[in-house]
Backbone as numpy.savetxt, mean C-alpha at the origin, in Angstrom:
# Nx Ny Nz CAx CAy CAz Cx Cy Cz
-20.10 -2.00 12.52 -18.80 -2.63 12.59 -18.18 -2.67 11.21
-16.91 -2.31 11.10 -16.20 -2.28 9.83 -15.79 -3.67 9.40
-15.76 -3.86 8.11 -15.28 -5.12 7.54 -13.76 -5.14 7.65
-13.21 -6.28 8.08 -11.75 -6.40 8.21 -11.26 -7.64 7.48
-9.96 -7.66 7.24 -9.34 -8.80 6.56 -7.87 -8.87 6.94
-7.34 -10.08 6.97 -5.92 -10.28 7.27 -5.11 -10.28 5.98
-3.93 -9.68 6.05 -2.97 -9.67 4.95 -1.60 -10.01 5.52
-0.71 -10.54 4.68 0.64 -10.84 5.16 1.32 -9.59 5.71
2.05 -9.76 6.78 2.79 -8.64 7.37 3.70 -8.00 6.33
4.27 -8.79 5.44 5.16 -8.24 4.40 4.43 -7.24 3.52
3.18 -7.51 3.16 2.41 -6.60 2.30 2.10 -5.31 3.05
1.71 -5.43 4.30 1.36 -4.25 5.09 2.60 -3.41 5.37
3.71 -4.05 5.69 4.96 -3.33 5.93 5.45 -2.66 4.64
5.21 -3.27 3.51 5.57 -2.65 2.23 4.80 -1.36 2.03
3.52 -1.36 2.40 2.71 -0.14 2.27 3.13 0.94 3.25
3.56 0.54 4.43 3.93 1.55 5.43 5.33 2.11 5.21
6.21 1.33 4.60 7.59 1.79 4.42 7.90 2.25 3.00
7.11 1.80 2.04 7.42 2.11 0.65 8.52 1.24 0.07
8.83 0.14 0.77 9.87 -0.79 0.34 9.22 -2.12 -0.02
9.51 -2.63 -1.19 8.93 -3.88 -1.66 9.49 -5.05 -0.85
8.62 -5.72 -0.08 9.04 -6.83 0.77 8.36 -8.14 0.38
7.57 -8.12 -0.70 6.83 -9.29 -1.15 6.41 -9.06 -2.60
5.57 -9.93 -3.12 5.09 -9.75 -4.48 4.24 -8.49 -4.57
4.41 -7.76 -5.68 3.64 -6.53 -5.85 2.14 -6.81 -5.84
1.73 -7.95 -6.38 0.29 -8.26 -6.41 -0.30 -8.34 -5.00
0.49 -8.80 -4.02 0.01 -8.84 -2.63 -0.16 -7.43 -2.07
0.79 -6.55 -2.41 0.71 -5.16 -1.96 -0.49 -4.47 -2.61
-0.65 -4.71 -3.90 -1.75 -4.09 -4.64 -3.10 -4.48 -4.05
-3.27 -5.76 -3.76 -4.53 -6.25 -3.19 -4.80 -5.61 -1.82
-3.76 -5.54 -0.99 -3.91 -4.94 0.34 -4.22 -3.44 0.23
-3.58 -2.76 -0.70 -3.79 -1.32 -0.87 -5.22 -1.02 -1.30
-5.73 -1.80 -2.26 -7.10 -1.57 -2.73 -8.11 -1.86 -1.61
-7.86 -2.86 -0.81 -8.75 -3.15 0.32 -8.68 -2.02 1.33
-7.48 -1.60 1.67 -7.27 -0.54 2.65 -7.97 0.75 2.23
-7.87 1.10 0.96 -8.44 2.35 0.48 -9.91 2.20 0.10
-10.33 0.99 -0.21 -11.73 0.76 -0.56 -12.09 1.13 -1.98
-11.08 1.19 -2.85 -11.32 1.49 -4.26 -10.16 0.96 -5.09
-10.40 0.78 -6.40 -9.32 0.32 -7.27 -8.18 1.34 -7.31
-6.97 0.82 -7.44 -5.78 1.66 -7.58 -5.03 1.16 -8.81
-4.83 2.03 -9.78 -4.07 1.68 -10.97 -2.59 1.65 -10.60
-1.83 0.82 -11.26 -0.42 0.62 -10.92 0.35 1.94 -10.88
0.15 2.81 -11.87 0.90 4.07 -11.91 0.55 4.98 -10.74
-0.60 4.77 -10.11 -1.01 5.63 -9.01 -0.22 5.37 -7.73
0.51 4.27 -7.68 1.34 4.00 -6.51 2.47 5.02 -6.40
2.76 5.74 -7.46 3.79 6.79 -7.41 3.24 8.10 -6.86
1.94 8.20 -6.63 1.32 9.41 -6.11 1.70 9.57 -4.64
2.42 10.64 -4.33 2.92 10.84 -2.96 1.81 11.00 -1.94
0.71 11.65 -2.32 -0.38 11.83 -1.38 -1.07 10.50 -1.08
-1.28 9.68 -2.12 -1.88 8.36 -1.91 -0.99 7.53 -0.98
0.31 7.54 -1.24 1.24 6.80 -0.39 1.17 7.30 1.05
1.15 8.62 1.24 1.08 9.18 2.59 -0.22 8.78 3.28
-1.32 8.80 2.54 -2.62 8.40 3.11 -2.60 6.93 3.53
-2.07 6.07 2.67 -2.01 4.64 3.00 -1.12 4.40 4.20
0.04 5.05 4.22 0.96 4.87 5.34 0.31 5.31 6.65
-0.37 6.45 6.65 -1.03 6.94 7.86 -2.09 5.95 8.34
-2.86 5.40 7.40 -3.90 4.43 7.78 -3.29 3.15 8.36
-2.19 2.69 7.77 -1.51 1.49 8.27 -0.97 1.74 9.67
-0.28 2.84 9.87 0.32 3.15 11.17 -0.76 3.25 12.25
-1.91 3.84 11.89 -3.01 3.97 12.85 -3.62 2.62 13.20
-3.75 1.74 12.20 -4.41 0.45 12.41 -3.48 -0.65 12.92
-2.20 -0.53 12.63 -1.24 -1.59 12.98 -0.10 -1.01 13.81
-0.33 -0.79 15.10 0.73 -0.25 15.96 1.99 -1.11 15.88
3.11 -0.47 15.82 4.38 -1.18 15.73 4.87 -1.36 14.31
4.02 -1.07 13.33 4.43 -1.20 11.93 5.39 -0.04 11.62
6.51 -0.32 10.98 7.48 0.75 10.71 6.96 1.70 9.63
7.41 2.94 9.73 7.15 3.93 8.68 8.42 4.02 7.83
8.36 4.80 6.81 9.53 4.98 5.94 10.65 5.58 6.78
11.71 4.81 6.98 12.79 5.31 7.82 14.18 4.99 7.27
14.26 4.34 6.13 15.54 4.05 5.52 16.32 2.92 6.16
15.75 2.25 7.17 16.46 1.17 7.84 16.41 -0.14 7.08
15.44 -0.26 6.16 15.35 -1.48 5.35 16.08 -1.21 4.04
17.08 -2.04 3.76 17.92 -1.87 2.57 17.86 -3.14 1.71
18.35 -3.06 0.47 18.39 -4.26 -0.37 19.22 -5.39 0.25
20.15 -5.03 1.12 21.00 -6.05 1.74 20.36 -6.70 2.97
19.50 -5.96 3.68 18.99 -6.51 4.95 17.47 -6.74 4.98
16.78 -6.61 3.86 15.31 -6.66 3.91 14.78 -7.98 4.44
15.46 -9.08 4.13 14.97 -10.38 4.62 15.05 -10.45 6.15
16.15 -9.97 6.69 16.32 -9.97 8.15 15.31 -9.04 8.82
15.11 -7.84 8.24 14.16 -6.89 8.81 12.73 -7.44 8.75
12.39 -8.11 7.63 11.06 -8.71 7.53 10.91 -9.83 8.56
11.93 -10.65 8.74 11.87 -11.71 9.74 11.67 -11.13 11.15
12.33 -10.01 11.44 12.17 -9.35 12.74 10.72 -8.86 12.92
10.16 -8.26 11.85 8.77 -7.78 11.92 7.80 -8.92 12.16
7.98 -10.02 11.42 7.08 -11.17 11.57 7.21 -11.76 12.97
8.44 -11.83 13.49 8.64 -12.35 14.85 7.98 -11.45 15.89
8.03 -10.14 15.66 7.48 -9.19 16.63 5.97 -9.02 16.50
5.46 -8.94 15.25 4.05 -8.60 15.03 3.18 -9.76 14.57
3.80 -10.87 14.16 3.04 -12.01 13.66 3.06 -12.04 12.13
2.63 -13.17 11.55 2.72 -13.34 10.10 1.67 -12.56 9.31
0.59 -12.14 9.98 -0.45 -11.38 9.28 -0.87 -10.18 10.12
-1.47 -9.21 9.42 -2.01 -8.02 10.07 -3.45 -7.86 9.62
-4.31 -7.42 10.50 -5.71 -7.19 10.18 -5.93 -5.71 9.93
-6.53 -5.41 8.76 -6.82 -4.02 8.44 -8.31 -3.87 8.10
-8.80 -2.65 8.26 -10.19 -2.34 7.93 -10.32 -1.97 6.46
-11.44 -2.35 5.87 -11.71 -1.98 4.49 -12.06 -0.50 4.44
-11.43 0.21 3.51 -11.68 1.63 3.36 -13.04 1.92 2.78
-13.49 3.15 2.97 -14.80 3.57 2.49 -14.81 3.94 1.02
-13.63 4.07 0.41 -13.57 4.39 -1.01 -13.89 5.83 -1.31
-13.85 6.70 -0.31 -14.21 8.09 -0.53 -13.16 8.87 -1.31
-11.96 8.33 -1.42 -10.89 9.05 -2.10 -10.54 8.39 -3.44
-11.53 7.75 -4.06 -11.27 7.06 -5.33 -10.62 7.98 -6.35
-9.64 7.45 -7.04 -8.93 8.20 -8.05 -9.40 7.78 -9.44
-9.35 8.70 -10.37 -9.64 8.38 -11.76 -8.47 7.62 -12.37
-8.70 6.84 -13.42 -7.58 6.11 -14.05 -6.47 7.03 -14.55
-6.81 8.27 -14.86 -5.80 9.21 -15.36 -5.07 9.96 -14.26
-5.55 9.88 -13.03 -4.87 10.55 -11.92 -3.48 9.97 -11.73
-2.51 10.84 -11.54 -1.14 10.40 -11.31 -0.29 10.30 -12.55
-0.88 10.47 -13.73 -0.09 10.45 -14.96 0.61 11.81 -15.07
1.92 11.82 -15.30 2.63 13.11 -15.38 2.05 14.01 -16.46
2.11 15.30 -16.22 1.52 16.27 -17.14 2.16 16.26 -18.51
3.44 15.88 -18.61 4.13 15.91 -19.91 3.74 14.72 -20.80
2.99 13.78 -20.29 2.57 12.61 -21.07 1.29 12.94 -21.82
1.31 12.72 -23.14 0.12 12.97 -23.94 -0.81 11.77 -23.85
-2.10 12.04 -23.72 -3.09 10.99 -23.62 -3.96 11.00 -24.86
-4.31 9.83 -25.31 -5.26 9.67 -26.40 -6.48 8.99 -25.80
-7.60 9.66 -25.78 -8.81 9.11 -25.20 -9.70 8.65 -26.34
-10.08 7.39 -26.32 -10.93 6.82 -27.35 -12.28 6.52 -26.72
-13.32 7.08 -27.29 -14.67 6.86 -26.80 -15.33 5.82 -27.71
-15.53 4.65 -27.22 -16.15 3.57 -28.00 -17.63 3.53 -27.68
-18.47 3.74 -28.71 -19.92 3.75 -28.45 -20.45 2.37 -28.10
């Protein structure tokens, strides 16, 4: 049996739509649980990671919206209220196996120079 945990609907909907509907720290915590490994902040811009998270959310939480452009800066509160009314205040997701763990440098644009310091 897989380990599961409840998260606010706003955090889960943020992961499925790519629209910030709550504090980023709530989204970050849910994303790391969902994937089963740490995620560095800059890695949230990785399109494949986002697609993987969205697919996992849609599979586990039927009725959760995908990225569709219907949530705007003007109506996000109303859309979130509709989601909570329809799906409830929390969603239960399974903890990921961590098989797709990313390195801390994954997702950094190629034009950015890195300085790696090896401390003995």
